[in-house]
VEXKEKOL-431190 format. One record per residue (C-alpha): residue in three letters; y, x, z. Coordinates in steps of 0.05 Angstrom, whole numbers, padded with zeros to 5 digits, always signed. Last residue first. Layout:
ALAYXZ ...
// end
This chain:
UNK-00122+00272-00256 UNK-00140+00270-00190 UNK-00174+00206-00169 UNK-00124+00180-00099 UNK-00078+00137-00139 UNK-00146+00104-00178 UNK-00173+00092-00116 UNK-00117+00061-00086 UNK-00102+00024-00145 UNK-00180-00006-00144 UNK-00169-00035-00064 UNK-00106-00061-00082 UNK-00140-00104-00130 UNK-00208-00116-00095 UNK-00162-00134-00037 UNK-00121-00185-00086 UNK-00196-00216-00105 UNK-00221-00218-00036 UNK-00152-00264-00028 UNK-00148-00308-00090 UNK-00227-00312-00075 UNK-00220-00344-00009 UNK-00158-00389-00019 UNK-00208-00412-00064 UNK-00248-00441-00020 UNK-00192-00463+00027 UNK-00160-00500-00018 UNK-00099-00490-00050 UNK-00053-00556-00058 UNK-00030-00571-00129 UNK+00033-00555-00161 UNK+00037-00501-00203 UNK-00029-00527-00243 UNK-00037-00457-00276 UNK-00064-00482-00341 UNK-00098-00456-00398 UNK-00152-00518-00408 UNK-00167-00491-00335 UNK-00144-00475-00272 UNK-00102-00412-00279 UNK-00152-00347-00290 UNK-00119-00317-00230 UNK-00133-00255-00193 UNK-00138-00202-00251 UNK-00072-00176-00235 UNK-00036-00199-00294 UNK-00050-00270-00272 UNK-00021-00254-00201 UNK+00036-00217-00233 UNK+00043-00284-00284 UNK+00046-00335-00223 UNK+00083-00288-00184 UNK+00144-00286-00249 UNK+00139-00356-00242 UNK+00151-00380-00170 UNK+00232-00365-00172 UNK+00227-00423-00223 UNK+00207-00424-00299 UNK+00160-00485-00292 UNK+00087-00448-00312 UNK+00046-00506-00351 UNK+00030-00469-00411 UNK-00006-00412-00385 UNK-00001-00333-00400 UNK+00066-00335-00421 UNK+00080-00251-00428 UNK+00111-00204-00389 UNK+00072-00182-00323 UNK+00114-00159-00251 UNK+00075-00112-00207 UNK+00031-00138-00152 UNK+00060-00110-00079 UNK-00001-00152-00041 UNK+00041-00188+00003 UNK+00093-00201-00049 UNK+00036-00230-00099 UNK+00004-00258-00062 UNK+00051-00300-00016 UNK+00090-00315-00087 UNK+00027-00334-00108 UNK+00011-00383-00053 UNK+00079-00417-00067 UNK+00050-00439-00148 UNK-00015-00460-00119 UNK+00018-00506-00057 UNK+00020-00492+00012 UNK+00001-00549+00054 UNK+00066-00566+00100 UNK+00040-00562+00179 UNK+00079-00480+00176 UNK+00137-00509+00153 UNK+00178-00448+00165 UNK+00242-00461+00183 UNK+00311-00427+00212 UNK+00354-00445+00150 UNK+00293-00472+00090 UNK+00221-00461+00074 UNK+00214-00383+00106 UNK+00239-00314+00086 UNK+00165-00301+00073 UNK+00136-00230+00050 UNK+00189-00183+00079 UNK+00144-00154+00127 UNK+00173-00174+00201 UNK+00181-00250+00165 UNK+00099-00243+00151 UNK+00093-00218+00219 UNK+00127-00280+00248 UNK+00092-00323+00209 UNK+00031-00291+00236 UNK+00055-00291+00317 UNK+00056-00365+00303 UNK-00005-00384+00273 UNK-00021-00409+00344 UNK+00021-00471+00328 UNK+00072-00506+00375 UNK+00129-00452+00357 UNK+00126-00449+00291 UNK+00190-00491+00277 UNK+00245-00450+00300 UNK+00228-00402+00260 UNK+00247-00327+00260 UNK+00228-00297+00333 UNK+00238-00227+00326 UNK+00203-00181+00374 UNK+00162-00153+00319 UNK+00091-00183+00297 UNK+00033-00141+00271 UNK+00007-00136+00209 UNK-00074-00115+00194 UNK-00060-00128+00117 UNK-00122-00176+00113 UNK-00108-00205+00179 UNK-00026-00217+00164 UNK-00045-00250+00096 UNK-00104-00307+00123 UNK-00056-00320+00189 UNK+00007-00331+00137 UNK-00027-00374+00103 UNK-00060-00412+00156 UNK+00010-00435+00179 UNK+00030-00449+00102 UNK-00029-00502+00109 UNK-00085-00493+00065 UNK-00123-00556+00035 UNK-00200-00574+00061 UNK-00247-00563+00005 UNK-00281-00504+00055 UNK-00283-00529+00111 UNK-00310-00456+00141 UNK-00363-00481+00190 UNK-00397-00446+00238 UNK-00362-00464+00296 UNK-00295-00495+00273 UNK-00238-00484+00214 UNK-00276-00411+00199 UNK-00274-00347+00227 UNK-00230-00315+00178 UNK-00206-00250+00162 UNK-00252-00209+00200 UNK-00281-00175+00140 UNK-00344-00203+00141 UNK-00315-00270+00150 UNK-00273-00260+00083 UNK-00336-00225+00054 UNK-00368-00294+00058 UNK-00317-00336+00041 UNK-00319-00288-00027 UNK-00394-00308-00039 UNK-00388-00383-00028 UNK-00323-00391-00075 UNK-00371-00441-00130 UNK-00398-00468-00071 UNK-00473-00489-00068 UNK-00472-00469+00012 UNK-00399-00474+00030 UNK-00420-00518+00091 UNK-00465-00475+00140 UNK-00429-00421+00148 UNK-00440-00343+00183 UNK-00465-00321+00115 UNK-00519-00360+00082 UNK-00558-00425+00099 UNK-00624-00429+00101 UNK-00631-00474+00176 UNK-00636-00537+00146 UNK-00595-00570+00185 UNK-00595-00620+00223 UNK-00564-00690+00213 UNK-00481-00721+00233 UNK-00474-00660+00271 UNK-00421-00645+00335 UNK-00387-00589+00345 UNK-00397-00572+00416 UNK-00328-00587+00468 UNK-00357-00634+00511 UNK-00434-00599+00504 UNK-00381-00528+00528 UNK-00358-00571+00596 UNK-00425-00594+00620 UNK-00459-00528+00614 UNK-00446-00501+00682 UNK-00470-00441+00666 UNK-00534-00404+00700 UNK-00523-00318+00700 UNK-00580-00282+00668 UNK-00541-00228+00656 UNK-00523-00245+00583 UNK-00506-00320+00605 UNK-00542-00373+00616 UNK-00540-00454+00588 UNK-00585-00505+00601 UNK-00620-00574+00566 UNK-00651-00629+00594 UNK-00664-00668+00541 UNK-00685-00744+00550 UNK-00750-00792+00553 UNK-00746-00832+00622 UNK-00747-00819+00697 UNK-00822-00825+00722 UNK-00849-00777+00664 UNK-00796-00731+00668 UNK-00836-00687+00705 UNK-00861-00643+00649 UNK-00859-00690+00580 UNK-00818-00743+00576 UNK-00788-00729+00505 UNK-00737-00711+00456 UNK-00758-00668+00396 UNK-00755-00605+00368 UNK-00714-00550+00331 UNK-00677-00576+00267 UNK-00629-00522+00248 UNK-00555-00529+00284 UNK-00552-00463+00284 UNK-00587-00411+00252 UNK-00663-00399+00275 UNK-00705-00324+00294 UNK-00782-00340+00300 UNK-00805-00291+00362 UNK-00844-00351+00392 UNK-00859-00413+00356 UNK-00819-00471+00316 UNK-00850-00470+00247 UNK-00850-00536+00243 UNK-00813-00579+00288 UNK-00832-00576+00363 UNK-00850-00631+00414 UNK-00922-00638+00401 UNK-00971-00691+00429 UNK-01026-00695+00479 UNK-00988-00733+00543 UNK-01011-00799+00526 UNK-00951-00834+00531 UNK-00965-00865+00457 UNK-00921-00900+00398 UNK-00931-00830+00371 UNK-00967-00780+00402 UNK-00933-00757+00463 UNK-00911-00695+00493 UNK-00844-00693+00470 UNK-00795-00653+00496 UNK-00771-00648+00562 UNK-00741-00580+00566 UNK-00695-00543+00520 UNK-00663-00480+00551 UNK-00600-00446+00522 UNK-00595-00365+00519 UNK-00528-00326+00514 UNK-00540-00259+00493 UNK-00502-00267+00428 UNK-00558-00266+00382 UNK-00576-00319+00420 UNK-00636-00337+00462 UNK-00668-00397+00461 UNK-00721-00412+00509 UNK-00779-00474+00501 UNK-00808-00538+00532 UNK-00858-00575+00516 UNK-00924-00577+00535 UNK-00960-00545+00600 UNK-01026-00589+00577 UNK-01046-00627+00521 UNK-01021-00591+00472 UNK-00998-00510+00503 UNK-00928-00504+00481 UNK-00893-00477+00547 UNK-00843-00436+00508 UNK-00814-00367+00528 UNK-00763-00341+00467 UNK-00747-00361+00402 UNK-00698-00317+00369 UNK-00618-00333+00357 UNK-00561-00374+00314 UNK-00534-00425+00358 UNK-00548-00491+00395 UNK-00611-00506+00365 UNK-00631-00576+00339 UNK-00659-00625+00383 UNK-00678-00699+00339 UNK-00690-00757+00369 UNK-00770-00767+00375 UNK-00774-00807+00452 UNK-00706-00845+00463 UNK-00638-00798+00495 UNK-00618-00782+00565 UNK-00579-00729+00559 UNK-00599-00689+00630 UNK-00556-00635+00638 UNK-00567-00571+00669 UNK-00600-00533+00738 UNK-00592-00595+00785 UNK-00607-00581+00853 UNK-00662-00555+00891 UNK-00679-00579+00968 UNK-00756-00600+00963 UNK-00737-00657+00916 UNK-00673-00653+00870 UNK-00591-00659+00893 UNK-00550-00665+00837 UNK-00521-00591+00801 UNK-00505-00610+00742 UNK-00503-00689+00728 UNK-00437-00693+00692 UNK-00456-00752+00653 UNK-00481-00764+00572 UNK-00479-00800+00511 UNK-00522-00818+00453 UNK-00502-00749+00403 UNK-00529-00765+00347 UNK-00569-00720+00334 UNK-00576-00673+00391 UNK-00558-00595+00411 UNK-00483-00608+00392 UNK-00470-00543+00357 UNK-00436-00485+00393 UNK-00377-00447+00424 UNK-00375-00435+00491 UNK-00312-00466+00517 UNK-00262-00426+00564 UNK-00214-00438+00616 UNK-00264-00475+00647 UNK-00282-00530+00698 UNK-00344-00556+00715 UNK-00358-00521+00755 UNK-00417-00457+00765 UNK-00381-00396+00750 UNK-00376-00372+00680 UNK-00402-00306+00664 UNK-00345-00255+00670 UNK-00278-00245+00627 UNK-00286-00291+00571 UNK-00211-00311+00550 UNK-00232-00313+00467 UNK-00303-00322+00475 UNK-00316-00306+00393 UNK-00390-00323+00377 UNK-00424-00284+00340 UNK-00437-00266+00267 UNK-00443-00196+00255 UNK-00390-00165+00211 UNK-00379-00091+00217 UNK-00311-00079+00182 UNK-00283-00060+00111 UNK-00223-00059+00081 UNK-00157-00082+00115 UNK-00095-00051+00078 UNK-00046-00022+00114 UNK+00026-00041+00125 UNK+00102-00021+00121 UNK+00073+00050+00088 UNK+00120+00045+00026 UNK+00066+00029-00020 UNK+00003+00006-00004 
// end
């Protein structure tokens, strides 16, 4: 990048882990939390539940999980990516419960899974999904089994006893984390690639995965990227600030971004001269960004050279026309089809991934050529 103004994020080792932004230790055994463990809700559908963690049990015990009452054979989902650990899988005997060892060191336990054959209460059934056995790796949202009344739940009704444990084995109160969990409408097949399950078969999938690998995006929700949603100006700022590793200075440039999590990134772009906002003292962080405005952001951020010619038939000669030409000249865009650029259309999150990755690759090639002896 010219001028030494900022550096380009070129690579970062990537592991699909859940990020705890305020994690300072194991969650205390209490219903309050300053952070929530990002996970998928373990049942489809969510039948409703209450906080019964810590309730008294026989022999002086206390309840160490949340009982989620639900009919037999309700699908149970893996709440996170992980490997199947201990199992109670003796069909007709000690059955059915299991542990999932999450990739990030946490654990979830699933107890009182089904142990009956369909329509009976004979204890001779099987509560695990096909292929679920010790040592198998599963993805978040994948079907792992079914609700039942095994163990000591025969007299209390079918339900899932769900426990959450920290990396050092400490028991975590799961109630607030269940409240915050992502609900799915159906189990996932477990074969989705990369960190997100909702970008499969998307034209921009490979670039979405690269964006995550570079640490530029963590998605819109746990394990989701929301590829079809439109990008806001605030989100645009964060995408670019992360890609260029910008940090904000002390100046608060705009009056309307204090309520958004993108404020630091917005100020960083203003510090770098990439944006002057949408009007006097305003940035309009919640407005969707159009393709022509996006072109100006990208062209300024990556110092794209101006390009001559008229690559698209619908370019309007305005303040963004030079940036659209620059994007085309650098090979970052080929338009929206039929010789047009569609400057007034909103940019989707999937499209944004491809625009950014192409700009990063263009800059990498430019820097490589500058370093090559001639």
